[in-house]
TORDRENGU-986614 format. One record per residue: z, y, x negated of N, C-alpha, C, CB in turn; residue in one letter. Coordinates in Angstrom, 3 decimals. Glycine has a CB too. Example, Ala and Ser with C-alpha at 12.3 -4.5 7.8 and 13.67 -1.06 7.14 Angstrom:
7.800,-5.690,-13.190,7.800,-4.500,-12.300,7.800,-3.300,-13.200,9.046,-4.473,-11.308,A
7.080,-2.250,-12.850,7.140,-1.060,-13.670,7.870,0.030,-12.900,5.725,-0.598,-14.084,S
This chain:
9.895,89.078,98.517,8.918,88.243,99.156,9.741,87.674,100.334,8.279,87.098,98.157,M
9.152,87.203,101.388,9.889,86.425,102.538,9.299,85.202,102.745,9.901,87.128,103.871,T
10.114,84.319,103.334,9.745,82.952,103.598,9.288,82.803,105.136,10.984,81.996,103.249,T
7.957,82.231,105.155,7.550,82.251,106.525,8.269,81.174,107.337,6.060,82.078,106.616,P
8.442,81.462,108.769,9.051,80.696,109.366,8.534,79.274,109.688,9.325,81.323,110.266,L
7.201,79.216,109.573,6.870,77.706,109.790,7.224,76.864,108.492,5.242,77.509,110.140,S
7.585,77.281,107.400,8.231,76.343,106.271,9.464,76.075,106.592,8.283,76.887,104.882,S
10.362,76.493,107.495,11.666,76.094,107.596,11.780,75.343,109.040,12.635,77.365,107.416,I
10.797,75.072,109.644,10.914,74.225,110.974,11.216,72.798,110.793,9.621,74.268,111.776,G
11.399,72.431,109.536,11.711,70.751,109.445,12.906,70.461,109.608,11.415,70.046,108.188,G
13.380,69.438,109.024,14.575,68.690,109.371,15.754,69.481,108.983,14.607,67.328,108.714,P
15.656,70.441,107.935,16.849,71.502,107.548,17.009,72.427,108.903,16.393,72.583,106.052,A
15.943,72.659,109.676,16.366,73.628,110.728,17.033,72.850,111.976,15.065,74.498,111.220,A
17.030,71.650,112.062,17.705,70.944,113.136,19.122,70.244,112.488,16.617,69.779,113.789,S
19.423,70.473,111.203,20.431,69.874,110.597,21.855,70.480,110.907,20.128,69.890,109.232,A
21.865,71.659,111.278,23.001,72.537,111.421,23.646,71.842,112.917,22.474,74.348,111.484,A
25.058,71.494,112.875,25.570,71.076,114.151,25.751,72.190,115.084,26.817,70.379,113.994,P
26.015,71.880,116.347,25.964,72.852,117.371,27.091,73.850,117.183,26.027,72.198,118.721,A
28.453,73.262,116.488,29.490,74.367,116.459,29.323,75.154,115.305,30.898,73.869,116.482,G
28.438,74.972,114.231,28.240,75.567,113.203,28.188,77.053,113.179,27.273,75.073,112.787,A
28.694,77.765,112.103,28.164,79.015,112.210,29.456,80.124,112.711,26.867,78.891,113.284,G
30.542,79.711,112.779,31.546,80.515,113.258,32.119,81.361,112.101,32.585,79.679,113.930,S
32.199,81.059,110.891,32.656,81.821,109.736,31.605,82.511,108.910,33.387,80.953,108.875,G
30.410,82.776,109.451,29.469,83.369,108.950,29.104,84.669,109.311,28.628,82.700,109.058,D
30.036,85.437,109.905,29.934,86.729,110.363,29.015,86.944,111.599,29.500,87.517,109.276,G
28.689,85.897,112.346,27.978,86.006,113.740,26.562,85.835,113.618,28.208,87.363,114.437,G
26.080,84.995,112.562,24.840,84.769,112.367,24.297,84.040,113.356,24.642,84.258,111.265,L
25.023,83.027,113.985,24.614,82.208,115.204,24.270,83.104,116.370,25.762,81.224,115.642,R
25.319,83.919,116.594,25.357,84.734,117.940,24.315,85.769,117.794,26.823,85.450,118.264,K
23.836,86.257,116.690,22.964,87.277,116.310,21.569,86.646,116.779,23.084,87.651,114.690,A
21.481,85.277,116.154,20.102,84.508,116.246,19.954,84.471,117.966,20.168,82.716,115.405,A
21.090,83.958,118.502,20.978,83.929,119.965,20.627,85.347,120.752,22.328,83.393,120.469,E
21.071,86.255,120.239,20.920,87.544,120.859,19.288,87.985,120.747,21.960,88.638,120.084,S
18.858,87.558,119.439,17.476,87.912,119.092,16.466,87.262,120.036,17.175,87.499,117.652,F
16.875,85.767,120.260,16.140,85.091,121.356,16.070,85.469,122.536,16.465,84.041,121.529,E
17.353,86.236,122.960,17.414,86.599,124.396,16.520,87.866,124.604,18.950,86.875,124.865,A
16.462,88.715,123.367,15.481,89.831,123.461,14.236,89.364,123.782,15.363,90.603,122.263,V
13.827,88.323,122.981,12.331,87.946,123.140,12.083,87.547,124.415,11.858,86.858,122.247,I
13.126,86.539,124.981,13.027,86.134,126.311,12.833,87.167,127.406,14.134,85.433,126.581,L
13.820,88.301,127.168,13.696,89.413,128.072,12.166,90.044,128.313,14.628,90.492,127.510,R
11.678,90.202,126.945,10.396,90.659,126.954,9.308,89.715,127.798,10.026,90.805,125.508,Q
9.633,88.303,127.641,8.588,87.455,128.200,8.788,87.579,129.554,8.595,86.016,127.761,L
9.984,87.387,130.235,10.166,87.766,131.614,9.489,89.065,132.195,11.551,87.885,131.795,L
9.800,90.206,131.263,9.349,91.346,131.774,7.746,91.212,131.864,9.859,92.519,130.915,S
7.126,90.833,130.943,5.662,90.639,131.034,5.269,89.801,132.068,5.114,90.120,129.857,S
5.958,88.675,132.577,5.594,87.887,133.653,5.948,88.712,134.906,6.289,86.506,133.599,M
6.851,89.520,135.010,6.967,90.279,136.167,5.799,91.465,136.495,8.320,90.879,136.050,R
5.382,91.853,135.149,4.423,92.858,135.681,3.118,92.203,135.855,4.279,94.090,134.760,Q
2.954,90.872,135.880,1.571,90.281,136.298,1.892,90.175,137.864,1.125,88.662,135.491,A
1.709,90.883,138.713,2.013,90.794,140.060,0.482,90.484,140.676,2.800,92.222,140.625,K
0.602,89.526,141.722,-0.746,89.191,142.417,-0.898,89.892,143.709,-0.893,87.669,142.694,L
0.202,90.770,144.181,0.016,91.540,145.236,1.104,92.480,145.308,-0.132,90.793,146.385,G
1.157,93.367,146.493,2.111,94.253,146.559,3.387,93.869,147.019,1.712,95.170,147.219,D
4.374,94.422,146.569,5.773,93.848,147.064,6.088,94.933,148.248,7.107,93.809,145.715,D
6.182,94.441,149.337,6.336,95.174,150.476,7.677,95.856,150.618,6.090,94.344,151.558,I
8.701,94.848,149.987,10.079,95.445,150.047,10.592,96.033,148.721,11.065,94.384,150.505,F
9.656,96.379,147.782,9.968,96.971,146.497,10.578,98.297,146.640,8.772,97.073,145.658,G
11.425,98.582,145.699,11.936,99.878,145.495,12.453,100.095,144.250,12.862,100.187,146.377,S
13.063,101.158,143.649,13.436,101.111,142.333,14.904,100.494,142.123,13.322,102.499,141.794,S
15.590,100.144,143.346,16.735,99.529,143.323,16.547,97.832,143.118,17.435,99.958,144.619,A
15.693,97.469,143.768,15.139,96.011,143.650,14.661,96.008,142.117,13.778,95.647,144.818,T
13.968,96.899,141.684,13.583,96.795,140.324,14.592,96.643,139.299,12.877,97.848,140.012,D
15.589,97.438,139.487,16.826,97.464,138.636,17.610,96.134,138.823,17.762,98.720,139.023,N
17.716,95.646,139.868,18.403,94.411,140.280,17.787,93.164,139.342,18.152,94.156,141.962,F
16.417,93.351,139.520,15.486,92.228,138.797,15.632,92.203,137.464,14.016,92.389,138.996,R
15.540,93.521,136.730,15.724,93.737,135.570,17.275,93.163,134.996,15.449,95.158,135.477,E
18.238,93.531,135.681,19.676,92.706,135.515,19.540,91.293,135.365,20.632,92.863,136.751,M
18.991,90.784,136.554,18.867,89.307,136.888,18.067,88.687,135.411,17.837,89.066,138.521,A
17.039,89.386,135.298,16.291,88.798,134.069,17.029,88.704,132.967,15.156,89.523,133.674,D
17.653,89.802,132.552,18.731,89.925,131.275,19.669,88.924,131.154,19.590,91.159,131.311,A
20.240,88.574,132.359,21.266,87.498,132.617,20.634,86.084,132.274,21.762,87.542,134.191,K
19.371,86.101,132.932,18.760,84.732,132.637,18.374,84.472,131.393,17.674,84.472,133.356,T
17.957,85.517,130.521,17.327,85.409,129.433,18.698,85.242,128.512,16.275,86.645,129.166,A
19.662,85.748,128.630,20.931,85.400,127.901,21.386,83.896,128.053,22.076,86.322,128.424,D
21.221,83.613,129.367,21.711,82.067,129.768,20.588,81.144,129.002,21.690,81.731,131.687,S
19.325,81.510,129.045,18.491,80.480,128.333,18.695,80.488,126.890,17.037,80.676,128.590,I
18.992,81.624,126.342,19.147,81.826,124.916,20.352,80.914,124.543,19.384,83.400,124.533,A
21.337,80.960,125.409,22.685,80.245,124.761,22.413,78.776,125.048,24.273,80.755,125.505,A
21.351,78.290,125.795,21.002,76.896,125.851,20.241,76.383,124.520,20.116,76.678,127.116,M
19.471,77.375,123.743,18.885,77.079,122.492,17.720,76.051,122.640,19.958,76.566,121.551,R
17.143,76.224,124.088,16.208,75.155,124.075,14.471,75.681,123.687,16.371,74.462,125.646,Q
14.617,76.767,123.254,13.118,77.513,122.626,12.929,77.261,121.256,13.056,79.201,122.707,F
14.075,77.269,120.551,14.062,77.009,119.404,14.080,78.411,118.446,12.962,76.123,119.278,G
13.845,79.318,119.002,13.535,80.647,118.233,14.925,81.025,117.451,13.042,81.962,119.364,I
16.089,80.959,118.171,17.303,81.156,117.686,17.568,80.257,116.384,18.253,80.908,118.782,A
17.285,79.062,116.510,17.517,78.055,115.375,16.693,78.410,114.268,17.210,76.597,115.765,D
15.342,78.685,114.349,14.498,79.222,113.367,15.001,80.508,112.406,13.312,79.592,114.118,M
15.332,81.405,113.506,15.994,82.527,112.714,17.318,82.294,112.032,16.209,83.637,113.588,V
18.290,81.771,112.673,19.370,81.260,111.849,19.111,80.381,110.683,20.199,80.586,112.642,E
18.284,79.515,110.607,17.920,78.685,109.385,17.441,79.689,108.315,16.741,77.557,109.714,A
16.500,80.555,108.799,15.879,81.419,107.686,16.821,82.244,107.045,14.805,82.306,108.172,Q
17.815,82.909,107.926,18.723,83.659,107.443,19.939,83.046,106.491,19.168,84.255,108.538,F
20.226,81.829,107.205,21.112,81.157,106.332,20.790,80.778,105.006,21.463,80.132,106.875,R
19.291,80.149,104.948,18.666,79.913,103.474,18.709,81.331,102.658,16.957,79.347,103.590,A
18.645,82.440,103.126,18.695,83.800,102.532,19.915,83.906,102.031,18.424,84.923,103.431,R
20.911,83.932,102.908,22.554,83.947,102.587,22.996,82.939,101.517,23.445,83.558,103.952,V
22.419,81.714,101.700,22.783,80.685,100.837,21.919,80.638,99.329,22.577,79.371,101.690,G
21.021,81.199,99.259,20.256,81.551,98.198,20.877,82.843,97.390,18.852,81.796,98.736,G
21.361,83.587,97.982,21.999,84.896,97.507,23.215,84.689,96.667,22.401,85.774,98.697,A
24.085,83.590,97.263,25.496,83.091,96.843,25.534,82.493,95.651,26.076,82.159,97.730,Q
């Protein structure tokens, strides 16, 4: 049985200090990477909602935009402003803590 994310969004989710997680096998980094993947998908969906034709568009421009979006998503995830990484980290930390 799994624990829903909504039940861990309370004070325990924000109790971990910013520097915590260095000795846990990369749980913090994995949570940030997961948040970055979600943000990449969000940015990709936003790019697909075009309001007009791109007169300068090409496959090279599309590739560059994809790379820029990936870097932007990584930077936003590193700032941890959306809270996705915090919730994922808290949920897995509870699982690891309960198993030990």
